[in-house]
C-alpha positions in Angstrom: 0.0 0.0 0.0 2.8 2.4 0.8 4.4 1.7 -2.6 1.1 2.5 -4.3 0.8 5.7 -2.4 4.3 6.8 -3.5 3.5 5.9 -7.1 0.4 8.0 -7.3 1.5 10.9 -5.1 3.3 14.0 -6.3 6.0 14.4 -7.6 6.1 10.8 -9.0 3.6 11.4 -11.9 5.5 14.5 -12.9 8.8 12.6 -12.9 7.3 9.9 -14.9 5.9 12.4 -17.5 9.3 14.0 -17.7 11.2 10.7 -18.1 8.9 9.5 -20.8 9.2 12.8 -22.6 13.0 12.8 -22.4 13.0 9.2 -23.8 10.9 10.4 -26.7 12.5 13.8 -27.0 13.1 13.3 -30.7 9.4 13.3 -31.4 7.0 16.2 -31.1 5.0 14.4 -28.4 8.1 13.9 -26.3 9.0 17.6 -26.4 5.4 18.5 -25.4 5.5 16.0 -22.5 8.7 17.6 -21.2 7.2 21.1 -21.5 4.0 20.0 -19.8 6.0 18.4 -16.9 8.0 21.6 -16.4 4.8 23.8 -16.7 2.9 21.7 -14.1 5.9 21.7 -11.7 6.0 25.5 -11.8 2.3 25.9 -11.5 1.8 23.4 -8.7 4.7 25.1 -6.8 2.8 28.4 -6.6 1.2 28.8 -3.1 -2.0 30.3 -4.6 -2.6 27.1 -6.6 -2.0 24.9 -3.7 -4.3 27.0 -1.6 -7.1 26.9 -4.2 -6.7 23.1 -4.5 -7.3 22.7 -0.8 -10.5 24.8 -0.6 -13.0 22.1 -1.6 -11.3 19.7 0.9 -11.6 22.2 3.7 -15.3 22.6 3.1 -16.3 19.0 4.0 -18.1 19.8 7.2 -19.5 22.9 9.0 -16.7 25.0 10.6 -19.2 26.6 13.0 -22.1 25.2 15.0 -25.6 26.3 14.0 -27.0 29.0 16.1 -28.3 27.8 19.5 -27.1 24.2 18.7 -25.7 22.2 21.5 -22.0 21.3 21.1 -21.4 17.6 20.3 -20.3 15.6 23.4 -17.5 13.8 21.6 -14.6 15.4 19.7 -13.1 12.7 17.5 -9.4 13.0 16.5 -8.1 10.6 13.8 -4.3 10.5 14.3 -2.0 11.7 11.5 1.0 9.4 12.1 3.9 8.8 14.5 7.6 8.4 13.8 10.7 6.8 15.5 13.0 9.6 16.7 16.1 7.5 16.2 16.7 7.0 19.9 14.2 4.2 20.2 11.2 6.3 21.1 8.0 6.9 19.1 6.6 10.4 18.8 3.5 11.9 17.2 3.9 13.8 13.9 3.2 17.5 13.7 -0.1 16.6 12.0 -1.2 14.4 15.0 -0.2 17.2 17.4 -2.1 19.8 15.4 -5.2 17.8 15.4 -5.1 17.0 19.2 -4.4 20.7 20.1 -7.3 21.8 18.0 -9.5 19.3 19.9 -8.2 20.6 23.2 -9.0 24.2 22.3 -12.6 23.2 21.4 -12.9 21.2 24.7 -11.7 24.2 26.7 -14.2 26.4 24.9 -17.3 24.2 24.8 -16.6 21.1 26.8 -16.8 17.6 25.6 -14.8 14.3 25.5 -11.8 13.9 23.3 -11.6 10.5 21.6 -8.4 9.8 19.7 -8.5 7.0 17.2 -5.4 5.4 15.7 -3.8 2.0 15.9 -0.6 0.3 14.7 0.6 1.1 11.2 3.9 -0.9 11.2 4.6 -4.3 12.8 7.0 -2.9 15.4 5.2 0.5 16.0 2.9 1.1 19.0 -0.6 2.4 18.5 -0.7 6.0 17.3 -3.3 7.0 19.8 -1.4 5.6 22.7 1.8 7.3 21.6 0.1 10.7 21.2 -1.6 10.4 24.6 1.7 9.5 26.3 3.9 12.2 24.7 1.3 14.9 25.1 0.5 13.9 28.7 -3.2 13.6 28.1 -3.7 11.0 30.8 -7.4 10.6 31.7 -8.3 13.7 29.6 -8.8 11.6 26.4 -10.3 8.3 25.5 -8.4 6.1 23.1 -9.2 3.8 20.2 -6.1 1.7 19.5 -6.9 -0.6 16.5 -7.9 1.5 13.5 -5.2 1.7 10.7 -7.0 4.0 8.3 -9.6 6.8 8.3 -12.2 4.4 7.1 -11.5 1.9 9.9 -11.5 4.8 12.5 -15.0 5.8 11.3 -16.3 2.3 11.4 -14.9 1.4 14.8 -15.7 4.8 16.5 -19.3 4.8 15.0 -19.9 1.4 16.5 -18.6 2.4 19.9 -20.5 5.7 20.1 -23.8 4.3 18.8 -23.7 1.8 21.7 -23.6 4.9 24.0 -26.5 6.5 22.1 -24.2 9.1 20.4 -24.8 9.9 16.7 -23.4 13.5 16.6 -19.8 14.4 16.8 -17.2 17.1 16.3 -14.2 16.2 14.2 -10.6 17.6 14.7 -8.2 17.0 11.9 -6.0 18.7 9.2 -7.8 21.1 6.9 -7.1 19.0 3.8 -8.4 15.8 5.6 -11.8 17.2 6.6 -13.8 16.2 3.6 -12.7 12.6 3.4 -12.8 12.0 7.2 -16.2 13.6 7.5 -17.5 11.5 4.6 -16.2 8.3 6.3 -17.9 9.1 9.6 -21.2 10.0 7.8 -21.0 6.7 5.9 -21.3 4.9 9.2 -24.2 7.0 10.4 -22.6 9.7 12.4 -23.5 13.4 12.0 -20.4 15.5 11.8 -21.9 18.7 13.3 -18.6 20.5 13.4 -15.1 20.2 12.0 -12.2 22.1 13.4 -8.6 22.6 12.2 -5.9 25.2 11.7 -7.0 26.6 8.3 -4.6 27.0 5.4 -5.2 30.7 5.0 -3.5 32.9 2.4 -1.6 34.6 5.1 0.3 31.3 5.6 1.2 31.0 2.0 4.0 33.6 1.8 4.4 35.1 -1.7 1.3 33.7 -3.4 2.7 33.6 -6.9 6.3 32.7 -6.2 7.0 29.0 -6.8 8.5 27.2 -3.9 8.5 24.2 -1.6 5.6 25.4 0.5 3.4 25.8 -2.5 4.3 22.4 -3.9 3.7 20.8 -0.5 0.2 22.3 -0.4 -0.5 21.0 -3.9 0.9 17.5 -3.0 -1.3 17.3 0.1 -4.4 18.2 -1.9 -3.5 15.8 -4.7 -3.0 13.0 -2.2 -6.4 13.6 -0.6 -8.2 13.7 -4.0 -6.6 10.4 -4.9 -7.6 9.0 -1.5 -11.2 10.1 -2.0 -11.4 8.4 -5.4 -9.9 5.3 -3.8 -12.6 5.3 -1.0 -15.3 5.8 -3.6 -14.1 2.9 -5.8 -13.8 0.6 -2.7 -17.2 1.7 -1.3 -15.7 3.1 1.8 -17.8 6.2 1.1 -20.4 7.3 -1.5 -21.0 10.6 -3.2 -23.7 11.5 -0.8 -21.3 11.2 2.1 -19.1 13.9 0.6 -21.9 16.5 0.7 -21.6 18.8 3.7 -24.9 19.8 5.3 
């Protein structure tokens, strides 16, 4: 699965287009492929393009509660990965930390229970939720789900657990580009995502909007990866088109 992700994720398609174009550079088509690869590389490296590509992903669930609506009791946080620090310890990635901090801010503001979901990804790695809770000293301030390996699995497992408690309405804390797919996965299993919170990818964070650079390409790559993942979920019936529609 990791190999497949690397093959379809940027910049691999651009590199493939460039290599094929160079191999066929004696033909008009080959020259056009090289030019197209160079053009796409420049365009996708512009922060304004990366930002625009993320907009539909950020709009996957309400960013504010409806007026006079009660806040959801549970704030669900799908983890965003862990890593080995080289000294034998496992630590949450920046993505995981951002998601949990967003959930904590919401809890401090409106109350609720934080539920972190994320299991083992590698054979020798600990559960992501356990690692995050330990490093961030969450203690009894969060409940943990320790088996899910993907967003789809998190949605299925969490929905089953919460429905047993009579809960069908949640808040979701995740990265901005992950909101639409994650919200769709939870809706697919019968949960109402009443609120989704995340540090937004505003223009003020994009630097020089039209100057190609690593930040712009990283935004584009993240958006591309999410669009590919959404298609994968649709094909494998992890979600359907109706689940992608925010209320």
